[in-house]
C-alpha positions as CSV (number, residue, x, y, z in Angstrom):
1,M,85.3,-100.0,-123.7
2,I,83.4,-98.2,-126.4
3,D,81.5,-95.1,-125.3
4,I,78.5,-95.0,-127.6
5,R,77.2,-91.6,-126.4
6,L,80.5,-89.9,-126.9
7,R,81.0,-91.5,-130.3
8,W,77.5,-90.3,-131.4
9,M,78.3,-86.8,-130.1
10,Y,81.4,-86.7,-132.3
11,I,79.4,-88.0,-135.3
12,G,76.7,-85.4,-134.6
13,V,79.3,-82.6,-134.5
14,F,80.8,-83.8,-137.8
15,A,77.4,-84.0,-139.4
16,I,76.3,-80.6,-138.3
17,C,79.6,-79.1,-139.5
18,A,79.2,-80.8,-142.8
19,G,75.6,-79.5,-143.1
20,L,76.7,-75.9,-142.2
21,I,79.4,-76.0,-144.9
22,G,76.9,-77.4,-147.4
23,F,74.5,-74.7,-146.5
24,A,77.2,-72.1,-146.9
25,M,77.8,-73.5,-150.4
26,V,74.1,-73.2,-151.2
27,L,74.1,-69.6,-150.0
28,Q,77.2,-68.8,-152.1
29,H,76.5,-70.7,-155.3
30,V,72.7,-70.8,-155.5
31,M,71.7,-67.6,-153.8
32,N,74.8,-65.8,-155.0
33,L,75.8,-64.4,-151.6
34,E,79.6,-63.9,-151.7
35,P,81.4,-64.6,-148.4
36,C,83.5,-62.0,-146.9
37,P,87.0,-62.7,-145.4
38,L,85.6,-63.3,-141.9
39,C,83.0,-65.7,-143.4
40,I,85.7,-67.7,-145.0
41,L,87.7,-68.0,-141.7
42,Q,84.5,-69.2,-140.0
43,R,84.2,-71.9,-142.7
44,Y,87.7,-73.1,-142.1
45,A,87.0,-73.3,-138.4
46,F,83.8,-75.4,-139.0
47,I,85.8,-77.7,-141.3
48,I,88.5,-78.2,-138.7
49,V,86.0,-78.8,-135.9
50,G,84.2,-81.3,-138.1
51,L,87.4,-83.1,-139.1
52,V,88.5,-83.3,-135.4
53,A,85.1,-84.8,-134.5
54,L,85.3,-87.3,-137.4
55,L,88.8,-88.4,-136.3
56,A,87.6,-88.8,-132.7
57,A,84.5,-90.8,-133.8
58,R,86.7,-93.1,-135.9
59,H,89.4,-93.4,-133.3
60,D,87.0,-93.9,-130.4
61,P,89.6,-92.6,-127.8
62,Q,90.0,-93.6,-124.2
63,W,90.4,-91.0,-121.4
64,W,93.6,-89.4,-122.7
65,G,92.4,-89.3,-126.3
66,R,89.1,-87.7,-125.2
67,R,91.1,-85.0,-123.6
68,V,93.2,-84.4,-126.7
69,Y,90.3,-84.4,-129.2
70,G,88.1,-82.4,-126.8
71,T,90.8,-79.8,-126.3
72,L,91.3,-79.5,-130.1
73,M,87.6,-79.0,-130.6
74,M,87.5,-76.4,-127.8
75,I,90.5,-74.5,-129.3
76,T,89.1,-74.5,-132.8
77,A,85.6,-73.7,-131.8
78,G,86.8,-71.0,-129.5
79,L,88.8,-69.4,-132.3
80,G,85.8,-69.7,-134.6
81,A,83.6,-68.1,-132.0
82,G,86.0,-65.3,-131.7
83,V,85.9,-64.7,-135.5
84,A,82.1,-65.0,-135.5
85,A,81.8,-62.6,-132.5
86,R,84.0,-60.0,-134.2
87,H,82.0,-60.4,-137.4
88,A,78.7,-60.0,-135.5
89,W,80.1,-56.9,-133.8
90,L,81.1,-55.4,-137.2
91,E,77.6,-56.0,-138.4
92,H,76.1,-54.1,-135.5
93,N,78.8,-51.4,-135.4
94,P,79.9,-50.8,-139.0
95,P,82.8,-48.4,-139.5
96,Q,82.0,-44.9,-140.5
97,I,84.1,-45.1,-143.6
98,F,83.6,-48.2,-145.8
99,D,86.6,-49.7,-147.4
100,C,85.8,-52.9,-149.2
101,G,89.5,-53.7,-149.4
102,A,91.0,-56.7,-151.0
103,D,89.6,-60.2,-150.9
104,L,91.1,-62.9,-148.6
105,G,93.0,-64.6,-151.4
106,F,94.9,-61.5,-152.4
107,M,95.6,-60.5,-148.7
108,V,97.1,-64.0,-148.0
109,D,99.1,-64.1,-151.2
110,A,100.4,-60.5,-151.1
111,F,101.2,-60.1,-147.4
112,P,102.9,-62.2,-144.8
113,L,100.5,-63.8,-142.4
114,A,101.4,-61.4,-139.6
115,E,100.2,-58.5,-141.8
116,A,97.3,-60.3,-143.4
117,L,95.5,-61.3,-140.2
118,P,95.1,-57.8,-138.8
119,M,93.7,-56.7,-142.2
120,I,91.2,-59.7,-142.2
121,F,90.0,-59.0,-138.6
122,R,89.6,-55.3,-139.3
123,G,86.9,-56.4,-141.7
124,S,85.8,-54.6,-144.8
125,G,82.6,-52.9,-146.0
126,D,81.1,-56.2,-147.1
127,C,81.8,-57.8,-143.6
128,T,79.4,-55.3,-142.1
129,E,76.6,-56.1,-144.6
130,V,73.9,-58.6,-143.5
131,L,72.6,-60.3,-146.6
132,W,70.6,-63.2,-145.0
133,R,68.8,-63.7,-141.7
134,F,67.0,-66.6,-140.1
135,L,64.8,-66.1,-137.0
136,G,66.2,-62.6,-136.8
137,L,69.9,-63.7,-136.5
138,S,72.6,-63.2,-139.2
139,I,74.9,-65.9,-140.5
140,S,77.7,-64.8,-138.1
141,E,75.4,-64.8,-135.1
142,W,74.2,-68.4,-136.0
143,A,77.9,-69.3,-136.5
144,L,78.7,-68.0,-133.0
145,I,75.9,-70.1,-131.5
146,W,77.2,-73.3,-133.2
147,F,80.8,-72.6,-132.2
148,L,79.7,-72.2,-128.6
149,I,77.7,-75.5,-128.8
150,F,80.8,-77.2,-130.3
151,F,83.0,-75.7,-127.5
152,A,80.6,-77.2,-125.0
153,A,80.8,-80.6,-126.7
154,G,84.6,-80.5,-126.5
155,L,84.3,-79.5,-122.8
156,Y,82.0,-82.5,-122.3
157,A,84.5,-84.8,-123.9
158,V,87.4,-83.4,-121.8
159,T,85.5,-83.7,-118.5
160,K,83.6,-87.0,-119.0
161,K,84.6,-89.4,-116.3
162,T,83.8,-93.0,-117.4
163,A,82.9,-94.8,-120.5
164,I,79.4,-96.3,-120.8
165,G,79.0,-99.0,-123.4
């Protein structure tokens, strides 16, 4: 039986993720705001959450599939929320010594992943700079809010009992 509400939720999550990535492109290419390594990781998390939601909407899973897709959404949104929370923390608590460091591409190409990840999460001078705000919140704070909403959507999919057509 098709669960229309759950399918629309998945479509909504995908559409919001696509809109957020589109807006990130506008900020980068129109407003010339270059993303820091943590911003790029958040973009990847939004893309993965959106793709999981798109696959779930297309597949229209039954009880076991809802749990799989919902869990994947929760994991990815949780990881994205962790990156966004770290980014917001760095914005509010910048390090005393600024070291802009290398960009994400160089770190991933030059170092093994086990060494690159700690460097990325340490952040750099530009990860602490807030270049844009909306309603008093920075991009990373908005990202954190959206990741928490997507986590809740995944939790809803996992815990939903019956299909309503």
